[in-house]
VOGU-3710 file (C-alpha; in Angstrom, 3 decimals, decimal comma):
1> xxxxxxxxxx> 27,109/23,815/-18,147  31,032/23,489/-17,618  32,629/20,276/-17,934  33,298/19,910/-14,038  29,477/20,053/-13,407  28,704/16,977/-16,006  31,770/14,865/-14,329  30,194/15,718/-10,798  26,670/14,703/-11,627  28,215/11,512/-13,745
11> xxxxxxxxxx> 30,158/10,575/-10,615  27,138/10,936/-8,113  25,133/9,064/-10,075  27,844/6,256/-10,160  27,970/6,216/-6,498  24,407/6,270/-6,124  24,205/3,605/-8,770  26,779/1,139/-6,402  24,974/1,892/-3,137  21,355/1,605/-4,005
21> xxxxxxxxxx> 22,081/-1,096/-6,600  23,454/-3,112/-3,947  20,915/-2,819/-1,223  18,072/-3,670/-4,201  19,612/-7,112/-4,297  19,142/-7,933/-0,512  15,785/-9,593/-1,390  17,121/-12,016/-3,523  19,405/-13,375/-0,256  16,310/-14,168/1,509
31> xxxxxxxxxx> 14,963/-17,499/0,772  18,731/-18,873/-0,678  20,196/-18,046/3,024  17,781/-20,001/4,410  18,441/-22,746/2,491  22,294/-22,647/2,881  22,757/-21,162/6,229  19,582/-22,397/7,858  18,598/-18,625/8,618  15,074/-17,662/9,279
41> xxxxxxxxxx> 13,694/-15,232/6,962  13,167/-13,212/9,708  16,792/-12,620/10,607  17,286/-11,369/7,178  14,371/-9,504/7,144  15,116/-7,840/10,386  18,475/-6,729/9,085  17,050/-4,947/6,192  14,475/-3,482/8,574  17,501/-2,353/11,197
51> xxxxxxxxxx> 19,383/-1,057/7,673  16,473/1,154/6,825  16,348/2,581/10,469  20,129/3,174/10,869  20,329/4,774/7,523  17,532/7,147/8,169  18,911/7,952/11,477  22,386/8,391/9,688  21,451/10,528/7,049  21,161/13,813/9,012
61> xxxxxxxxxx> 24,326/13,894/10,343  26,026/12,589/7,427  24,353/15,015/5,320  25,291/17,790/7,592  29,034/16,446/7,756  28,698/16,615/3,684  27,381/20,026/3,732  30,286/21,430/5,946  33,194/19,220/4,919  32,456/18,056/1,471
71> xxxxxxxxxx> 30,376/15,378/0,074  33,213/13,342/-1,440  35,005/12,600/1,640  31,956/11,126/3,236  31,095/9,088/0,038  34,482/7,882/0,243  34,444/6,972/3,885  30,842/5,493/3,468  32,242/3,132/0,700  34,266/1,224/3,243
81> xxxxxxxxxx> 31,510/0,897/5,732  29,244/-0,493/2,789  32,183/-2,827/1,904  32,716/-4,104/5,773  29,134/-4,334/6,197  28,528/-7,002/3,056  31,720/-8,658/4,118  31,327/-9,113/7,201  28,396/-12,127/6,731  30,325/-13,447/3,800
91> xxxxxxxxxx> 33,051/-14,200/5,938  30,845/-15,137/9,448  27,767/-16,181/8,285  25,438/-16,137/11,052  22,470/-14,299/12,694  24,840/-11,887/14,488  27,008/-11,045/11,585  24,017/-10,534/9,398  22,223/-8,213/12,197  25,523/-6,098/12,680
101> xxxxxxxxxx> 26,853/-6,327/8,817  23,638/-5,711/6,871  21,807/-3,783/9,558  24,036/-1,245/10,736  27,298/-1,047/8,781  25,521/-1,285/5,526  23,330/1,370/6,803  25,811/3,609/7,761  27,113/2,938/4,442  24,437/3,837/2,303
111> xxxxxxxxxx> 23,466/7,088/4,271  27,124/8,266/3,292  27,329/6,919/-0,521  23,396/7,254/-1,467  21,300/9,841/-2,353  21,604/12,406/0,400  25,376/13,685/0,062  25,625/12,909/-3,472  22,390/14,980/-4,623  23,214/17,859/-2,318
121> xxxxxxxxxx> 26,302/18,331/-4,272  24,216/18,059/-7,423  22,164/20,980/-6,054  24,652/23,232/-4,883  26,575/23,007/-8,334  23,934/23,879/-10,675  21,902/26,755/-11,348  18,608/26,835/-9,762  16,353/26,433/-12,889  17,758/23,770/-13,738
131> xxxxxxxxxx> 18,319/22,099/-10,151  15,263/19,523/-10,000  16,358/18,669/-13,679  19,875/17,688/-12,648  19,047/16,132/-9,141  16,578/14,255/-11,470  19,299/13,098/-13,987  21,716/12,057/-11,151  19,109/10,064/-9,576  18,160/8,505/-13,124
141> xxxxxxxxxx> 22,028/7,612/-13,238  21,940/5,820/-10,348  18,709/3,725/-11,308  21,163/1,994/-13,584  22,580/0,256/-10,606  19,318/-0,991/-9,612  18,740/-2,435/-13,091  22,527/-3,839/-13,022  23,007/-5,061/-10,113  19,852/-7,168/-9,440
151> xxxxxxxxxx> 20,771/-10,016/-12,433  24,069/-9,837/-11,542  23,625/-10,510/-8,022  20,746/-13,428/-9,165  23,901/-14,979/-11,413  26,009/-14,776/-8,541  23,887/-16,547/-6,205  23,122/-19,205/-8,681  26,679/-19,871/-9,392  28,459/-19,464/-6,323
161> xxxxxxxxxx> 25,775/-19,237/-3,644  24,658/-16,423/-1,426  27,502/-16,273/1,059  30,289/-15,752/-1,779  27,913/-13,679/-3,572  28,077/-11,233/-0,621  31,698/-11,288/-0,555  31,788/-10,587/-4,508  29,542/-7,584/-4,038  31,851/-6,018/-0,649
171> xxxxxxxxxx> 34,316/-5,897/-3,363  32,516/-4,005/-5,969  31,468/-0,986/-3,626  35,159/-0,390/-3,197  34,958/1,318/-6,647  33,120/4,578/-4,931  35,891/5,490/-3,433  37,874/6,515/-6,410  34,747/7,721/-7,812  33,951/10,299/-4,982
181> xxxxxxxxxx> 37,541/11,871/-5,433  35,319/13,804/-8,525  32,463/15,231/-5,891  32,801/18,018/-3,973  35,977/17,054/-2,038  36,171/20,586/-0,029  33,762/22,464/1,847  31,617/23,813/-0,394  31,010/27,518/-0,472  28,621/28,878/2,564
191> xxxxxxxxxx> 30,068/26,066/4,972  30,326/28,033/7,523  26,483/28,497/7,879  26,022/24,904/7,518  23,951/22,787/10,268  27,257/21,783/11,922  28,674/25,228/12,820  25,367/27,060/13,255  24,578/27,755/17,004  22,361/24,546/18,436
201> xxxxxxxxxx> 23,741/22,727/15,268  21,731/19,984/13,600  19,206/19,711/16,321  18,477/23,110/15,825  17,896/23,144/12,440  15,943/20,138/12,374  13,601/21,630/15,017  13,576/24,675/13,078  12,428/22,977/9,733  10,081/20,716/11,502
211> xxxxxxxxxx> 8,326/23,558/13,071  7,318/24,979/9,485  4,064/23,423/9,039  4,358/22,421/5,139  7,871/20,854/5,474  6,275/18,604/8,325  3,999/17,741/5,686  6,188/16,851/3,382  8,163/15,010/5,976  5,241/12,879/6,778
221> xxxxxxxxxx> 4,381/12,109/3,233  7,849/10,920/2,850  7,245/8,114/5,102  4,891/6,219/2,673  7,654/6,358/0,032  10,172/4,359/2,424  7,302/2,104/3,396  5,851/0,854/0,134  9,587/0,661/-1,619  10,954/-1,057/1,320
231> xxxxxxxxxx> 8,617/-3,830/1,585  8,585/-4,367/-2,304  12,112/-4,271/-2,429  12,765/-7,145/0,293  9,608/-9,100/-0,161  8,076/-8,914/-3,787  10,571/-11,711/-4,992  9,015/-13,873/-2,122  5,711/-12,594/-2,577  5,823/-13,689/-6,465
241> xxxxxxxxxx> 7,594/-17,583/-5,613  4,762/-17,792/-2,888  2,036/-17,047/-5,904  3,663/-20,019/-7,571  5,243/-18,152/-10,556  9,006/-18,551/-11,481  11,587/-17,839/-8,935  13,386/-15,735/-11,653  10,848/-13,295/-12,288  11,511/-11,672/-8,931
251> xxxxxxxxxx> 14,693/-10,858/-10,220  13,362/-9,910/-13,352  10,608/-7,488/-11,973  13,452/-5,710/-9,852  15,011/-5,419/-12,963  12,090/-3,806/-14,239  11,543/-1,429/-11,763  15,287/0,139/-11,831  15,030/0,135/-15,948  11,547/2,072/-15,912
261> xxxxxxxxxx> 13,280/4,351/-13,073  15,938/5,645/-15,314  13,347/7,908/-17,699  11,045/8,143/-14,519  13,426/9,980/-12,016  14,791/12,432/-14,838  11,161/13,344/-15,943  9,959/13,860/-12,394  13,110/16,166/-11,874  12,034/17,979/-15,089
271> xxxxxxxxxx> 8,449/18,488/-13,760  9,659/20,265/-10,865  10,630/23,001/-13,096  7,176/23,774/-13,901  4,935/22,426/-11,353  4,928/22,690/-7,568  6,961/19,839/-6,313  4,523/18,841/-3,666  1,533/18,854/-6,066  3,599/16,336/-8,274
281> xxxxxxxxxx> 4,567/14,280/-5,199  0,749/14,113/-4,339  0,115/12,283/-7,645  2,982/9,952/-7,830  1,799/8,528/-4,219  -1,654/8,461/-6,003  -0,432/6,509/-8,860  1,599/3,893/-6,764  -1,158/3,341/-4,770  -3,548/2,626/-7,633
291> xxxxxxxxxx> -1,015/0,200/-9,153  -0,530/-1,720/-5,844  -4,232/-2,095/-5,315  -4,536/-3,139/-8,949  -1,672/-5,606/-8,399  -2,988/-7,147/-4,942  -6,417/-7,693/-6,448  -5,563/-9,284/-9,762  -4,789/-12,722/-10,082  -0,965/-13,576/-10,302
301> xxxxxxxxxx> 0,406/-13,794/-13,508  3,933/-13,242/-15,232  2,773/-10,486/-17,391  0,801/-8,460/-14,462  3,919/-8,520/-12,285  6,017/-6,830/-15,163  3,249/-4,583/-15,886  3,282/-3,758/-12,026  7,098/-3,423/-11,962  7,180/-1,161/-14,587
311> xxxxxxxxxx> 4,556/1,345/-13,220  6,050/1,069/-10,157  9,695/2,020/-11,592  8,623/4,867/-13,410  8,059/6,803/-10,095  10,217/4,641/-7,751  12,853/6,913/-7,188  10,843/10,077/-8,625  10,295/11,423/-5,253  13,707/12,504/-4,352
321> xxxxxxxxxx> 14,427/15,141/-6,990  10,770/16,093/-6,362  11,450/16,073/-2,317  14,799/17,870/-2,913  13,514/20,503/-4,998  10,960/21,275/-2,454  13,329/21,671/0,027  15,705/23,823/-1,758  12,788/26,342/-2,637  11,433/26,813/0,927
331> xxxxxxxxxx> 15,068/26,950/2,820  17,705/27,485/0,285  20,972/24,954/-0,684  23,369/25,937/2,339  21,814/22,862/4,523  20,149/20,826/1,570  22,345/17,708/2,518  21,019/18,153/6,353  17,706/19,222/5,972  16,930/16,394/3,256
341> xxxxxxxxxx> 18,560/13,839/6,079  15,649/15,118/8,650  13,206/14,319/5,782  15,071/11,331/4,615  14,549/10,036/8,642  10,805/9,927/7,793  11,250/7,862/4,714  13,524/5,200/6,676  11,050/4,839/9,458  8,749/3,945/7,132
351> xxxxxxxxxx> 11,236/1,476/5,223  11,863/-0,030/8,762  8,304/-0,726/9,286  7,757/-2,056/5,932  10,409/-3,900/5,449  10,286/-5,557/9,230  6,778/-5,853/9,512  6,622/-8,054/6,198  9,317/-10,189/7,625  6,885/-10,700/10,666
361> xxxxxxxxxx> 3,752/-11,456/8,563  5,839/-13,941/6,558  7,167/-15,755/9,330  3,591/-16,003/11,333  1,130/-15,813/8,459  3,314/-17,246/5,568  2,048/-14,957/2,992  1,428/-11,350/2,578  -2,265/-11,173/1,910  -2,722/-8,918/5,088
371> xxxxxxxxxx> -0,227/-6,421/4,094  -1,944/-5,050/0,658  -4,575/-2,861/2,228  -1,999/-1,119/4,633  -0,125/-0,486/1,943  -2,746/1,295/-0,084  -3,856/3,088/3,141  -0,669/4,681/3,850  -0,483/5,396/0,042  -3,580/7,499/0,102
381> xxxxxxxxxx> -2,599/9,198/3,204  0,679/10,436/1,526  -1,062/11,982/-1,141  -3,217/13,909/1,109  -0,560/15,361/3,214  1,496/16,773/0,269  -1,890/18,087/-1,367  -2,196/19,751/1,736  1,340/21,686/1,870  1,210/25,194/0,658
391> xxxxxxx> 3,772/27,018/-1,445  6,461/28,798/0,143  5,755/32,361/0,794  9,090/33,429/-1,344  10,714/30,955/-3,308  14,563/30,612/-2,535  17,330/30,052/-5,186
//
């Protein structure tokens, strides 16, 4: 492939790495903010739940804008929103600034800079026979941020406090602005057919796509991905502390997730070249669910936590290249950003419920024991609906 395409893939991976790496650290701030500012865990937990919801609602819109005007411009604007969302509670710590900054501004920022626009640009730039693999490679590169940002944030919190650390992270995400210049900066070929310019716009596109039974099943299964991952990202460090294990194990578990997700995302993307994506997605949800069940039933231990994190990490973002490949096979790539956004809204509704209900449960019950059976049931349902999906009548390039 041309050098320009490899540069695009590297830039997309870098943006995803910074955006998802920062949001991966939110759970580390839960207890430190309670100590420093006297904020209830429900405040940050609710903000992260709102973040997931806003991200999901914004993703179809930002995906359609990227399809029509170029992903790079959307990503550059999103980095400013992401920096503002982190900087606001750093400058004015309090419930309202956290809810508005973390909940709304960073949600919109990640919708612009995360997987949706960046991976759609990759999907349009690479040959169809390598699309799943290259989207997986960009996702794998994005996992570096999840592995790197967690220990960085943990060190900043320990050295400077939670509030100051938010400000430092806000400055760091501004690096996405120059990175975005290497991504699809102008309207891609076929933009005239994109969601924003067709009769009825994005709403008509979403209604048409969801009218397809198998796209609707794919979308329903993506709910479980958001539900499980948002809960673990936000509450796994707190759960580990409540079990009497060392506090630093929470950060180490999230870092392990990111490290194992690097080969996992690439492999899952490559699998889509040989296996129907919906079948592979069903196996991923089943593997996750078995891992969650084993972790919930086993006695808490240092080694068991790291094994659980490694297994979950291997399939953590593996759903993204597979879901993107499934959508591209069914509908083509002209509206890939918008259609992925429609599907991703279900993912983020799951994330909203996973992060928010976990925070409420912690506040009311003091632990997470009642949540693990729900995680298992949701995962089994996702396995079933993906295996119910039929292959497209005619796979599109």
